N, CA, C and O atoms as a GROMACS GRO file, in nm:
protein
  468
    1MET      N    1   0.070  -0.137   0.004
    1MET     CA    2   0.029  -0.006   0.015
    1MET      C    3   0.053   0.142   0.022
    1MET      O    4   0.083   0.198   0.127
    2PHE      N    5   0.034   0.219  -0.121
    2PHE     CA    6   0.151   0.340  -0.081
    2PHE      C    7   0.294   0.325  -0.124
    2PHE      O    8   0.362   0.426  -0.104
    3GLY      N    9   0.374   0.190  -0.197
    3GLY     CA   10   0.452   0.158  -0.233
    3GLY      C   11   0.543   0.157  -0.103
    3GLY      O   12   0.660   0.196  -0.096
    4VAL      N   13   0.471   0.108  -0.012
    4VAL     CA   14   0.584   0.099   0.204
    4VAL      C   15   0.636  -0.036   0.177
    4VAL      O   16   0.526  -0.091   0.164
    5SER      N   17   0.712  -0.121   0.162
    5SER     CA   18   0.708  -0.258   0.198
    5SER      C   19   0.693  -0.255   0.342
    5SER      O   20   0.682  -0.160   0.420
    6GLY      N   21   0.694  -0.426   0.368
    6GLY     CA   22   0.699  -0.418   0.540
    6GLY      C   23   0.840  -0.375   0.593
    6GLY      O   24   0.851  -0.265   0.648
    7VAL      N   25   0.934  -0.447   0.582
    7VAL     CA   26   1.057  -0.324   0.657
    7VAL      C   27   1.072  -0.165   0.671
    7VAL      O   28   1.128  -0.099   0.758
    8GLU      N   29   0.987  -0.117   0.529
    8GLU     CA   30   0.959   0.080   0.595
    8GLU      C   31   0.880   0.042   0.669
    8GLU      O   32   0.924   0.034   0.784
    9PHE      N   33   0.792   0.018   0.659
    9PHE     CA   34   0.647  -0.016   0.752
    9PHE      C   35   0.702  -0.025   0.926
    9PHE      O   36   0.683   0.030   1.034
   10LEU      N   37   0.758  -0.103   0.882
   10LEU     CA   38   0.824  -0.159   1.078
   10LEU      C   39   0.871  -0.041   1.106
   10LEU      O   40   0.836   0.010   1.213
   11VAL      N   41   0.977   0.043   1.001
   11VAL     CA   42   1.091   0.146   1.088
   11VAL      C   43   0.946   0.298   1.025
   11VAL      O   44   0.996   0.409   1.004
   12ILE      N   45   0.888   0.294   1.017
   12ILE     CA   46   0.778   0.456   1.033
   12ILE      C   47   0.737   0.389   1.158
   12ILE      O   48   0.748   0.464   1.254
   13LEU      N   49   0.682   0.238   1.194
   13LEU     CA   50   0.574   0.233   1.356
   13LEU      C   51   0.696   0.247   1.439
   13LEU      O   52   0.664   0.281   1.554
   14LEU      N   53   0.805   0.235   1.425
   14LEU     CA   54   0.916   0.198   1.516
   14LEU      C   55   0.906   0.408   1.521
   14LEU      O   56   0.856   0.462   1.620
   15VAL      N   57   0.941   0.461   1.446
   15VAL     CA   58   0.997   0.645   1.455
   15VAL      C   59   0.825   0.695   1.489
   15VAL      O   60   0.821   0.790   1.566
   16ALA      N   61   0.739   0.663   1.459
   16ALA     CA   62   0.624   0.679   1.565
   16ALA      C   63   0.568   0.652   1.711
   16ALA      O   64   0.490   0.706   1.789
   17LEU      N   65   0.658   0.525   1.703
   17LEU     CA   66   0.691   0.492   1.846
   17LEU      C   67   0.701   0.570   1.975
   17LEU      O   68   0.632   0.607   2.070
   18ILE      N   69   0.821   0.577   1.928
   18ILE     CA   70   0.976   0.684   1.967
   18ILE      C   71   0.875   0.826   1.956
   18ILE      O   72   0.897   0.860   2.073
   19VAL      N   73   0.809   0.903   1.920
   19VAL     CA   74   0.768   1.019   1.877
   19VAL      C   75   0.670   1.022   1.947
   19VAL      O   76   0.658   1.122   2.018
   20LEU      N   77   0.576   0.926   1.955
   20LEU     CA   78   0.416   0.940   2.030
   20LEU      C   79   0.447   0.899   2.173
   20LEU      O   80   0.389   0.957   2.265
   21GLY      N   81   0.535   0.803   2.198
   21GLY     CA   82   0.507   0.754   2.324
   21GLY      C   83   0.423   0.616   2.283
   21GLY      O   84   0.361   0.612   2.177
   22PRO      N   85   0.427   0.496   2.383
   22PRO     CA   86   0.307   0.361   2.384
   22PRO      C   87   0.193   0.366   2.425
   22PRO      O   88   0.106   0.282   2.402
   23GLU      N   89   0.168   0.567   2.559
   23GLU     CA   90   0.003   0.559   2.583
   23GLU      C   91  -0.090   0.622   2.421
   23GLU      O   92  -0.210   0.613   2.394
   24LYS      N   93   0.029   0.684   2.338
   24LYS     CA   94  -0.047   0.763   2.259
   24LYS      C   95  -0.065   0.744   2.093
   24LYS      O   96  -0.120   0.809   2.004
   25LEU      N   97   0.025   0.598   2.102
   25LEU     CA   98   0.046   0.507   1.954
   25LEU      C   99  -0.122   0.454   1.909
   25LEU      O  100  -0.181   0.496   1.809
   26PRO      N  101  -0.175   0.358   2.002
   26PRO     CA  102  -0.267   0.301   1.958
   26PRO      C  103  -0.414   0.389   1.945
   26PRO      O  104  -0.508   0.328   1.893
   27ASP      N  105  -0.434   0.527   1.990
   27ASP     CA  106  -0.504   0.628   1.921
   27ASP      C  107  -0.477   0.689   1.825
   27ASP      O  108  -0.558   0.772   1.785
   28ALA      N  109  -0.338   0.667   1.746
   28ALA     CA  110  -0.260   0.765   1.648
   28ALA      C  111  -0.326   0.690   1.512
   28ALA      O  112  -0.376   0.729   1.407
   29VAL      N  113  -0.296   0.546   1.583
   29VAL     CA  114  -0.304   0.400   1.477
   29VAL      C  115  -0.505   0.393   1.457
   29VAL      O  116  -0.541   0.392   1.340
   30ARG      N  117  -0.559   0.391   1.507
   30ARG     CA  118  -0.674   0.387   1.545
   30ARG      C  119  -0.731   0.550   1.396
   30ARG      O  120  -0.806   0.543   1.299
   31LYS      N  121  -0.657   0.657   1.448
   31LYS     CA  122  -0.742   0.778   1.318
   31LYS      C  123  -0.658   0.709   1.202
   31LYS      O  124  -0.718   0.690   1.096
   32THR      N  125  -0.563   0.680   1.207
   32THR     CA  126  -0.475   0.712   1.056
   32THR      C  127  -0.589   0.550   1.009
   32THR      O  128  -0.686   0.563   0.934
   33GLY      N  129  -0.560   0.454   1.051
   33GLY     CA  130  -0.704   0.390   0.994
   33GLY      C  131  -0.765   0.449   0.976
   33GLY      O  132  -0.727   0.459   0.859
   34ARG      N  133  -0.867   0.534   0.982
   34ARG     CA  134  -1.002   0.562   1.006
   34ARG      C  135  -0.968   0.666   0.864
   34ARG      O  136  -1.026   0.674   0.756
   35VAL      N  137  -0.874   0.720   0.907
   35VAL     CA  138  -0.886   0.868   0.761
   35VAL      C  139  -0.840   0.769   0.610
   35VAL      O  140  -0.895   0.786   0.501
   36VAL      N  141  -0.747   0.684   0.631
   36VAL     CA  142  -0.732   0.596   0.542
   36VAL      C  143  -0.874   0.493   0.504
   36VAL      O  144  -0.894   0.462   0.386
   37GLY      N  145  -0.945   0.456   0.588
   37GLY     CA  146  -1.050   0.386   0.518
   37GLY      C  147  -1.209   0.501   0.434
   37GLY      O  148  -1.294   0.474   0.350
   38GLU      N  149  -1.180   0.616   0.508
   38GLU     CA  150  -1.256   0.729   0.466
   38GLU      C  151  -1.210   0.762   0.318
   38GLU      O  152  -1.303   0.786   0.241
   39LEU      N  153  -1.084   0.766   0.268
   39LEU     CA  154  -1.018   0.804   0.083
   39LEU      C  155  -1.091   0.687   0.052
   39LEU      O  156  -1.176   0.686  -0.037
   40ARG      N  157  -1.064   0.592   0.118
   40ARG     CA  158  -1.113   0.450   0.028
   40ARG      C  159  -1.250   0.452  -0.022
   40ARG      O  160  -1.284   0.440  -0.140
   41ARG      N  161  -1.315   0.465   0.062
   41ARG     CA  162  -1.444   0.513   0.068
   41ARG      C  163  -1.533   0.581  -0.053
   41ARG      O  164  -1.631   0.555  -0.122
   42MET      N  165  -1.404   0.721  -0.025
   42MET     CA  166  -1.474   0.817  -0.085
   42MET      C  167  -1.398   0.814  -0.283
   42MET      O  168  -1.445   0.866  -0.384
   43SER      N  169  -1.258   0.724  -0.261
   43SER     CA  170  -1.261   0.659  -0.407
   43SER      C  171  -1.345   0.625  -0.451
   43SER      O  172  -1.407   0.691  -0.534
   44ASN      N  173  -1.383   0.499  -0.409
   44ASN     CA  174  -1.466   0.398  -0.449
   44ASN      C  175  -1.597   0.476  -0.538
   44ASN      O  176  -1.634   0.480  -0.655
   45GLY      N  177  -1.638   0.533  -0.412
   45GLY     CA  178  -1.745   0.601  -0.429
   45GLY      C  179  -1.736   0.723  -0.574
   45GLY      O  180  -1.802   0.744  -0.676
   46PHE      N  181  -1.664   0.756  -0.535
   46PHE     CA  182  -1.615   0.919  -0.678
   46PHE      C  183  -1.606   0.764  -0.813
   46PHE      O  184  -1.686   0.760  -0.907
   47GLN      N  185  -1.544   0.702  -0.801
   47GLN     CA  186  -1.506   0.573  -0.920
   47GLN      C  187  -1.666   0.499  -0.990
   47GLN      O  188  -1.672   0.446  -1.101
   48ALA      N  189  -1.753   0.510  -0.917
   48ALA     CA  190  -1.864   0.469  -0.895
   48ALA      C  191  -1.955   0.558  -0.976
   48ALA      O  192  -2.014   0.510  -1.073
   49GLU      N  193  -1.973   0.705  -0.939
   49GLU     CA  194  -2.025   0.821  -0.940
   49GLU      C  195  -1.991   0.809  -1.124
   49GLU      O  196  -2.082   0.798  -1.206
   50LEU      N  197  -1.849   0.813  -1.161
   50LEU     CA  198  -1.816   0.853  -1.256
   50LEU      C  199  -1.860   0.724  -1.373
   50LEU      O  200  -1.939   0.741  -1.466
   51ARG      N  201  -1.782   0.585  -1.336
   51ARG     CA  202  -1.949   0.491  -1.413
   51ARG      C  203  -1.998   0.508  -1.441
   51ARG      O  204  -2.010   0.516  -1.563
   52ASP      N  205  -2.110   0.542  -1.328
   52ASP     CA  206  -2.252   0.518  -1.400
   52ASP      C  207  -2.291   0.624  -1.451
   52ASP      O  208  -2.410   0.628  -1.482
   53ALA      N  209  -2.202   0.749  -1.477
   53ALA     CA  210  -2.240   0.900  -1.552
   53ALA      C  211  -2.180   0.861  -1.675
   53ALA      O  212  -2.237   0.918  -1.768
   54LEU      N  213  -2.055   0.762  -1.725
   54LEU     CA  214  -2.053   0.730  -1.856
   54LEU      C  215  -2.066   0.580  -1.871
   54LEU      O  216  -1.994   0.505  -1.936
   55ASP      N  217  -2.201   0.545  -1.777
   55ASP     CA  218  -2.250   0.447  -1.906
   55ASP      C  219  -2.346   0.464  -1.967
   55ASP      O  220  -2.367   0.375  -2.050
   56GLU      N  221  -2.436   0.561  -1.964
   56GLU     CA  222  -2.528   0.564  -2.012
   56GLU      C  223  -2.486   0.663  -2.199
   56GLU      O  224  -2.536   0.632  -2.307
   57PRO      N  225  -2.411   0.745  -2.181
   57PRO     CA  226  -2.322   0.779  -2.298
   57PRO      C  227  -2.271   0.684  -2.403
   57PRO      O  228  -2.288   0.694  -2.524
   58TYR      N  229  -2.181   0.553  -2.312
   58TYR     CA  230  -2.128   0.424  -2.355
   58TYR      C  231  -2.253   0.376  -2.435
   58TYR      O  232  -2.264   0.389  -2.557
   59ARG      N  233  -2.340   0.323  -2.360
   59ARG     CA  234  -2.427   0.204  -2.434
   59ARG      C  235  -2.490   0.317  -2.554
   59ARG      O  236  -2.492   0.280  -2.671
   60GLU      N  237  -2.534   0.435  -2.522
   60GLU     CA  238  -2.540   0.516  -2.684
   60GLU      C  239  -2.467   0.483  -2.795
   60GLU      O  240  -2.498   0.434  -2.904
   61VAL      N  241  -2.365   0.519  -2.747
   61VAL     CA  242  -2.255   0.487  -2.863
   61VAL      C  243  -2.245   0.369  -2.915
   61VAL      O  244  -2.207   0.339  -3.028
   62LYS      N  245  -2.282   0.301  -2.825
   62LYS     CA  246  -2.187   0.154  -2.892
   62LYS      C  247  -2.351   0.102  -2.942
   62LYS      O  248  -2.358   0.018  -3.032
   63GLY      N  249  -2.472   0.152  -2.885
   63GLY     CA  250  -2.600   0.140  -2.995
   63GLY      C  251  -2.546   0.164  -3.114
   63GLY      O  252  -2.526   0.069  -3.190
   64THR      N  253  -2.520   0.273  -3.144
   64THR     CA  254  -2.546   0.312  -3.268
   64THR      C  255  -2.412   0.274  -3.366
   64THR      O  256  -2.408   0.252  -3.487
   65PHE      N  257  -2.296   0.276  -3.257
   65PHE     CA  258  -2.194   0.142  -3.335
   65PHE      C  259  -2.246   0.043  -3.401
   65PHE      O  260  -2.199   0.014  -3.511
   66ASP      N  261  -2.321  -0.006  -3.365
   66ASP     CA  262  -2.359  -0.157  -3.329
   66ASP      C  263  -2.491  -0.143  -3.509
   66ASP      O  264  -2.532  -0.234  -3.581
   67SER      N  265  -2.508  -0.045  -3.515
   67SER     CA  266  -2.657  -0.054  -3.564
   67SER      C  267  -2.539  -0.002  -3.706
   67SER      O  268  -2.536  -0.083  -3.799
   68ALA      N  269  -2.468   0.098  -3.718
   68ALA     CA  270  -2.433   0.116  -3.812
   68ALA      C  271  -2.369   0.000  -3.905
   68ALA      O  272  -2.394  -0.008  -4.026
   69ARG      N  273  -2.288  -0.085  -3.839
   69ARG     CA  274  -2.241  -0.181  -3.860
   69ARG      C  275  -2.281  -0.315  -3.892
   69ARG      O  276  -2.204  -0.406  -3.924
   70GLN      N  277  -2.432  -0.323  -3.880
   70GLN     CA  278  -2.539  -0.394  -3.941
   70GLN      C  279  -2.603  -0.326  -4.089
   70GLN      O  280  -2.630  -0.348  -4.207
   71SER      N  281  -2.603  -0.246  -4.001
   71SER     CA  282  -2.631  -0.209  -4.162
   71SER      C  283  -2.570  -0.198  -4.301
   71SER      O  284  -2.624  -0.206  -4.411
   72LEU      N  285  -2.408  -0.171  -4.257
   72LEU     CA  286  -2.311  -0.231  -4.359
   72LEU      C  287  -2.300  -0.322  -4.395
   72LEU      O  288  -2.229  -0.348  -4.491
   73ARG      N  289  -2.381  -0.420  -4.318
   73ARG     CA  290  -2.345  -0.566  -4.301
   73ARG      C  291  -2.448  -0.594  -4.412
   73ARG      O  292  -2.420  -0.654  -4.515
   74ASP      N  293  -2.558  -0.550  -4.386
   74ASP     CA  294  -2.714  -0.536  -4.456
   74ASP      C  295  -2.705  -0.517  -4.607
   74ASP      O  296  -2.770  -0.584  -4.687
   75THR      N  297  -2.575  -0.373  -4.654
   75THR     CA  298  -2.588  -0.315  -4.775
   75THR      C  299  -2.483  -0.399  -4.828
   75THR      O  300  -2.508  -0.432  -4.944
   76ALA      N  301  -2.361  -0.451  -4.780
   76ALA     CA  302  -2.296  -0.533  -4.839
   76ALA      C  303  -2.310  -0.649  -4.855
   76ALA      O  304  -2.229  -0.704  -4.930
   77ALA      N  305  -2.411  -0.724  -4.797
   77ALA     CA  306  -2.533  -0.863  -4.809
   77ALA      C  307  -2.530  -0.843  -4.974
   77ALA      O  308  -2.468  -0.901  -5.063
   78SER      N  309  -2.654  -0.702  -4.976
   78SER     CA  310  -2.737  -0.683  -5.074
   78SER      C  311  -2.669  -0.670  -5.218
   78SER      O  312  -2.695  -0.731  -5.321
   79VAL      N  313  -2.568  -0.564  -5.193
   79VAL     CA  314  -2.459  -0.573  -5.308
   79VAL      C  315  -2.390  -0.666  -5.371
   79VAL      O  316  -2.393  -0.679  -5.494
   80THR      N  317  -2.335  -0.722  -5.309
   80THR     CA  318  -2.263  -0.858  -5.352
   80THR      C  319  -2.271  -0.929  -5.362
   80THR      O  320  -2.208  -0.985  -5.273
   81PRO      N  321  -2.360  -1.070  -5.485
   81PRO     CA  322  -2.374  -1.188  -5.506
   81PRO      C  323  -2.319  -1.235  -5.443
   81PRO      O  324  -2.212  -1.190  -5.400
   82SER      N  325  -2.368  -1.340  -5.414
   82SER     CA  326  -2.331  -1.491  -5.375
   82SER      C  327  -2.269  -1.557  -5.430
   82SER      O  328  -2.306  -1.562  -5.547
   83LEU      N  329  -2.146  -1.647  -5.400
   83LEU     CA  330  -2.010  -1.686  -5.484
   83LEU      C  331  -2.107  -1.832  -5.521
   83LEU      O  332  -2.086  -1.884  -5.630
   84ASP      N  333  -2.209  -1.892  -5.431
   84ASP     CA  334  -2.279  -1.986  -5.509
   84ASP      C  335  -2.373  -1.978  -5.635
   84ASP      O  336  -2.460  -1.892  -5.648
   85PRO      N  337  -2.349  -2.074  -5.723
   85PRO     CA  338  -2.467  -2.011  -5.815
   85PRO      C  339  -2.589  -2.108  -5.742
   85PRO      O  340  -2.565  -2.218  -5.691
   86LYS      N  341  -2.727  -2.041  -5.748
   86LYS     CA  342  -2.844  -2.139  -5.745
   86LYS      C  343  -2.831  -2.205  -5.836
   86LYS      O  344  -2.759  -2.188  -5.935
   87PRO      N  345  -2.914  -2.303  -5.807
   87PRO     CA  346  -2.936  -2.487  -5.892
   87PRO      C  347  -3.059  -2.402  -5.971
   87PRO      O  348  -3.023  -2.368  -6.084
   88ASP      N  349  -3.145  -2.377  -5.948
   88ASP     CA  350  -3.250  -2.337  -6.068
   88ASP      C  351  -3.242  -2.205  -6.179
   88ASP      O  352  -3.306  -2.186  -6.282
   89ALA      N  353  -3.138  -2.122  -6.115
   89ALA     CA  354  -3.058  -2.012  -6.188
   89ALA      C  355  -3.016  -2.068  -6.294
   89ALA      O  356  -2.913  -2.135  -6.288
   90PRO      N  357  -3.095  -2.051  -6.428
   90PRO     CA  358  -2.975  -1.987  -6.548
   90PRO      C  359  -2.843  -1.934  -6.563
   90PRO      O  360  -2.787  -1.827  -6.537
   91THR      N  361  -2.808  -2.059  -6.622
   91THR     CA  362  -2.654  -1.994  -6.608
   91THR      C  363  -2.631  -1.951  -6.761
   91THR      O  364  -2.698  -2.017  -6.840
   92ALA      N  365  -2.550  -1.854  -6.815
   92ALA     CA  366  -2.491  -1.822  -6.915
   92ALA      C  367  -2.427  -1.845  -6.980
   92ALA      O  368  -2.309  -1.840  -6.947
   93THR      N  369  -2.467  -1.888  -7.129
   93THR     CA  370  -2.363  -1.941  -7.208
   93THR      C  371  -2.301  -1.844  -7.324
   93THR      O  372  -2.375  -1.755  -7.367
   94PRO      N  373  -2.167  -1.856  -7.380
   94PRO     CA  374  -2.121  -1.737  -7.427
   94PRO      C  375  -2.165  -1.784  -7.598
   94PRO      O  376  -2.176  -1.886  -7.666
   95PRO      N  377  -2.181  -1.627  -7.613
   95PRO     CA  378  -2.220  -1.694  -7.763
   95PRO      C  379  -2.152  -1.740  -7.855
   95PRO      O  380  -2.047  -1.680  -7.881
   96VAL      N  381  -2.190  -1.866  -7.940
   96VAL     CA  382  -2.106  -1.923  -8.012
   96VAL      C  383  -2.146  -1.820  -8.207
   96VAL      O  384  -2.253  -1.784  -8.258
   97ALA      N  385  -1.988  -1.808  -8.258
   97ALA     CA  386  -1.971  -1.819  -8.371
   97ALA      C  387  -2.017  -1.861  -8.497
   97ALA      O  388  -2.023  -1.978  -8.537
   98PRO      N  389  -2.043  -1.780  -8.545
   98PRO     CA  390  -2.085  -1.869  -8.695
   98PRO      C  391  -1.950  -1.956  -8.827
   98PRO      O  392  -1.835  -1.952  -8.871
   99ALA      N  393  -2.026  -1.995  -8.830
   99ALA     CA  394  -1.888  -2.078  -8.906
   99ALA      C  395  -1.783  -1.988  -9.022
   99ALA      O  396  -1.670  -1.954  -9.058
  100GLU      N  397  -1.877  -1.989  -9.036
  100GLU     CA  398  -1.750  -1.850  -9.164
  100GLU      C  399  -1.737  -1.715  -9.080
  100GLU      O  400  -1.718  -1.618  -9.154
  101ALA      N  401  -1.741  -1.688  -8.962
  101ALA     CA  402  -1.634  -1.613  -8.903
  101ALA      C  403  -1.522  -1.732  -8.803
  101ALA      O  404  -1.418  -1.712  -8.740
  102ALA      N  405  -1.570  -1.806  -8.818
  102ALA     CA  406  -1.406  -1.931  -8.752
  102ALA      C  407  -1.322  -1.896  -8.875
  102ALA      O  408  -1.233  -1.817  -8.843
  103THR      N  409  -1.318  -1.932  -9.027
  103THR     CA  410  -1.212  -1.916  -9.065
  103THR      C  411  -1.162  -1.813  -9.106
  103THR      O  412  -1.239  -1.728  -9.151
  104PRO      N  413  -1.020  -1.787  -9.104
  104PRO     CA  414  -0.944  -1.677  -9.104
  104PRO      C  415  -0.969  -1.613  -9.254
  104PRO      O  416  -1.043  -1.649  -9.345
  105PRO      N  417  -0.877  -1.504  -9.242
  105PRO     CA  418  -0.917  -1.402  -9.324
  105PRO      C  419  -0.843  -1.392  -9.447
  105PRO      O  420  -0.730  -1.367  -9.407
  106PRO      N  421  -0.837  -1.398  -9.609
  106PRO     CA  422  -0.827  -1.465  -9.680
  106PRO      C  423  -0.669  -1.338  -9.693
  106PRO      O  424  -0.656  -1.231  -9.633
  107THR      N  425  -0.604  -1.383  -9.760
  107THR     CA  426  -0.470  -1.369  -9.759
  107THR      C  427  -0.421  -1.292  -9.913
  107THR      O  428  -0.507  -1.256  -9.994
  108GLY      N  429  -0.279  -1.273  -9.938
  108GLY     CA  430  -0.277  -1.158 -10.044
  108GLY      C  431  -0.315  -1.223 -10.166
  108GLY      O  432  -0.406  -1.174 -10.232
  109GLU      N  433  -0.259  -1.324 -10.203
  109GLU     CA  434  -0.237  -1.476 -10.273
  109GLU      C  435  -0.365  -1.494 -10.316
  109GLU      O  436  -0.381  -1.472 -10.436
  110ASP      N  437  -0.500  -1.542 -10.230
  110ASP     CA  438  -0.604  -1.545 -10.250
  110ASP      C  439  -0.711  -1.465 -10.291
  110ASP      O  440  -0.828  -1.506 -10.294
  111GLN      N  441  -0.674  -1.345 -10.323
  111GLN     CA  442  -0.783  -1.247 -10.383
  111GLN      C  443  -0.760  -1.237 -10.509
  111GLN      O  444  -0.645  -1.258 -10.548
  112PRO      N  445  -0.864  -1.205 -10.602
  112PRO     CA  446  -0.780  -1.156 -10.734
  112PRO      C  447  -0.738  -1.072 -10.768
  112PRO      O  448  -0.796  -0.979 -10.710
  113GLY      N  449  -0.641  -1.022 -10.852
  113GLY     CA  450  -0.616  -0.935 -10.889
  113GLY      C  451  -0.652  -0.785 -10.976
  113GLY      O  452  -0.773  -0.772 -10.990
  114PRO      N  453  -0.593  -0.704 -11.019
  114PRO     CA  454  -0.682  -0.616 -11.114
  114PRO      C  455  -0.748  -0.650 -11.228
  114PRO      O  456  -0.701  -0.740 -11.297
  115LEU      N  457  -0.876  -0.581 -11.273
  115LEU     CA  458  -0.949  -0.654 -11.369
  115LEU      C  459  -0.823  -0.611 -11.502
  115LEU      O  460  -0.740  -0.519 -11.504
  116PRO      N  461  -0.858  -0.740 -11.620
  116PRO     CA  462  -0.787  -0.688 -11.693
  116PRO      C  463  -0.846  -0.581 -11.854
  116PRO      O  464  -0.966  -0.587 -11.881
  117SER      N  465  -0.796  -0.533 -11.902
  117SER     CA  466  -0.850  -0.368 -11.967
  117SER      C  467  -0.848  -0.365 -12.162
  117SER      O  468  -0.882  -0.263 -12.222
   0.00000   0.00000   0.00000
């Protein structure tokens, strides 16, 4: 407590015994204990009041954040198509080219020359 080890506490107690004497020491220890207890109660009360005061705004912010996250998920789900096609959905087939388009274009040797005059 307060960064005081056991040995340091004994030294403080010994100095208090020498300064106050054996008659006043028990009363001083009781008063010190009461003061420390009161400080702890005040600290705990302050922490509880602060926690209560911040709890409602925290819940509101958390609720807003959760609803925004859910709406983003809903939007993403409606925009992004499913990767698994449905079995009854028709599948698109690529268009088939006519047989004439499959032949290569004629080269210069196959083309007719100029007409004789």
